[in-house]
C-alpha angles and dihedrals in degrees: 000000000000112000119208132160090254125062139167131192118220102206099195092063098026088229124138113240127207119229124189101175115138133200118311114270123213108279147151127250122292113252116246118288109268091044093084096192113104118216107213133143095227099039105028095160100047117127127197119214141132123300111243133206089247088063093064093085090053100050102069084122088070095073146293124334086262090057092049089051089053090051089052091051091051091048088059089057093055093081089064090066091235095107143019131210114206135189137199106218138190118235090270090059100252115144111242098172132015138188144172126231114200109197099183108046093086134031113255089355142085124212123222114212148145088054115176135164123197105257089229089062102039117131093027097100099257094121092051090049088051093053092047091049090049089051089053091054091047089051091049088051088059096242118143099212138051112202131201127180128210137173111263092234091054095090096160094056091046090054090051093053090046089054087054089056102266123137128197115249109163139020120215144165115239139175135204142170112270133178128227126217091269091056096253116143120226139168112261118198122196144163108248140184127213118218126194140193128197108238098167123044 
C-alpha cells in the first residue's frame, strides 16, 4: 500500500484511494463542460477527458498494482452509465491526474474517489482541477451533492477539502483491500469521514 498524507475512500468498492491534490492556486474560471480545455494560470495546457483502458499501462504512478487493478475494474463499470473515470492530461495526451465519479452510491449525490496525481506533477494544481472538473460533471448529472471521503486521522487532507468548500457530515468505519511493500494484499480497516459540497442549488 502506498502511504501519502492525502487519502480518499471509495465506498462502492471499499478500496482506499490515494489523493495528492494540494492547496488551490490562483486561477481563472473553468470553461464550460464539453469544452475540455482548462483555463488556468499554472496549468494552461491541461485537458480534461475520460480515462481509457489504454491508459492503464501508463498510470503505475497512481498506486500499487492492486490499485491499478481496481481502476481497471471501475473502468469496466463506466459503460453502464453509473460512473465516469476522468483524467487531466498534458497536451501530448498523457494522464497526469485521474479520478472516479460514482453517480449511484448515494441519492442525489455523486462520490469522487480513486484520486491520484502523478508524483512528478504534484503541487501544480492538477488534482484541484480534477476535483473541479468532477464537480462540473456531477452538476451536469443533476445531482445536488459532491461527496469525498477521507480517513479521520488524515487532518491535512480534510483541511484541504474544506478549503475547496466541502463540509463533514457523517463519520463511518470502512475497509478496503490494500497492498504491502511485498505485494501481499490485506484488509485495511479505518475510521473515515464523508465530506460533501453542494454543487447544484
